[in-house]
C-alpha positions as CSV (number, residue, x, y, z in Angstrom):
1,L,-11.1,-2.9,-6.8
2,K,-9.7,-0.1,-8.1
3,R,-6.5,-0.8,-7.0
4,W,-6.4,-4.2,-8.9
5,Q,-6.3,-2.3,-12.0
6,C,-3.3,-2.4,-13.9
7,D,-0.8,-4.1,-10.9
8,G,0.3,-6.2,-13.2
9,E,-2.0,-8.9,-12.2
10,R,-4.7,-10.2,-14.1
11,D,-7.4,-10.4,-11.5
12,C,-11.3,-10.6,-13.9
13,A,-10.7,-13.5,-15.8
14,D,-11.1,-11.4,-19.4
15,G,-8.4,-9.5,-18.5
16,S,-10.1,-6.2,-18.5
17,D,-8.7,-5.3,-15.2
18,E,-5.0,-4.9,-17.6
19,D,-6.4,-3.2,-20.3
20,V,-3.3,-2.1,-22.5
21,E,-5.2,0.7,-23.2
22,K,-6.4,1.8,-19.9
23,C,-2.9,0.9,-18.0
24,L,-0.6,3.0,-20.6
25,V,-0.8,6.2,-18.7
26,K,1.8,8.5,-19.1
27,T,-0.4,12.4,-17.3
28,C,-2.7,12.1,-14.5
29,P,-5.3,14.2,-13.6
30,T,-4.7,17.0,-11.1
31,N,-6.0,15.1,-8.1
32,E,-3.7,12.2,-9.0
33,V,0.0,11.5,-9.2
34,L,2.0,8.9,-11.6
35,C,3.4,5.9,-9.9
36,K,7.4,5.9,-10.6
37,S,6.8,2.6,-12.7
38,A,4.5,5.2,-15.1
39,D,1.6,2.8,-15.0
40,R,-1.0,4.2,-13.5
41,C,-2.0,7.1,-11.6
42,I,-3.0,6.9,-7.8
43,P,-5.2,9.8,-5.9
44,K,-2.9,12.3,-3.9
45,S,-4.6,11.5,-0.6
46,W,-3.2,8.1,-1.4
47,L,0.6,9.0,-0.7
48,C,2.3,8.2,2.4
49,D,-0.8,6.5,3.8
50,R,1.0,3.5,4.7
51,E,-0.3,1.4,2.2
52,Q,1.2,0.2,-1.1
53,D,-1.3,1.2,-4.1
54,C,1.9,1.9,-6.8
55,P,3.0,-1.6,-8.0
56,D,6.3,-0.4,-7.5
57,G,5.5,1.1,-3.9
58,S,6.7,4.7,-5.1
59,D,3.7,6.1,-3.1
60,E,5.4,5.3,0.0
61,Q,8.9,5.8,-0.4
62,N,10.4,9.3,0.8
63,C,7.6,9.6,3.3
64,E,8.3,10.9,7.2
65,S,8.5,7.8,9.6
66,K,6.4,7.5,11.8
67,V,7.5,7.2,15.6
68,C,4.7,4.7,17.2
69,S,3.8,6.0,21.2
70,S,5.0,3.9,24.2
71,E,1.2,2.8,24.1
72,E,1.6,1.1,20.2
73,F,3.7,-1.6,18.9
74,T,5.8,-0.9,15.7
75,C,4.9,-3.7,12.7
76,R,8.2,-4.6,11.0
77,S,7.5,-4.7,8.1
78,G,8.2,-2.0,6.0
79,T,5.5,0.1,6.0
80,G,6.3,0.7,10.2
81,N,2.8,0.7,11.3
82,C,1.9,1.0,14.4
83,I,-0.9,-0.8,16.1
84,P,-2.2,-0.5,19.7
85,L,-0.1,-2.9,22.5
86,G,-3.5,-4.8,23.5
87,W,-3.5,-6.3,19.9
88,M,-0.3,-8.3,19.4
89,C,-0.8,-12.1,20.6
90,D,-4.5,-12.2,20.4
91,Q,-4.5,-14.3,17.4
92,N,-5.4,-11.7,14.6
93,R,-2.6,-10.4,12.2
94,D,-2.7,-6.6,12.6
95,C,0.3,-5.9,11.0
96,A,0.8,-7.3,7.2
97,D,3.5,-9.0,8.3
98,G,2.3,-10.8,11.1
99,S,5.1,-9.4,13.6
100,D,2.5,-8.9,16.0
101,E,1.8,-12.1,16.6
102,M,5.3,-13.1,16.3
103,S,7.2,-14.4,19.5
104,C,4.1,-14.9,22.0
């Protein structure tokens, strides 16, 4: 997966996903933005999508916070994802932090 490249973790046995030449990015193509840690570019469409793509989480900073509807549960993790109320306590972790399965 592209998101595993230049994330500071060696996922490939040969370390090719953390290749210094490819990971030392200073500028990005026009359809991408540079993470604040200046270690990788991500597509602009990944900004504020409630999924951390930059290792430093900068792609999810300074985003308007979403307010979940009365038909939804707000995950407790920093992402604030909304899930349908029916997904709570169904023995499936739908929130990254598992908060939808707590206090059941």
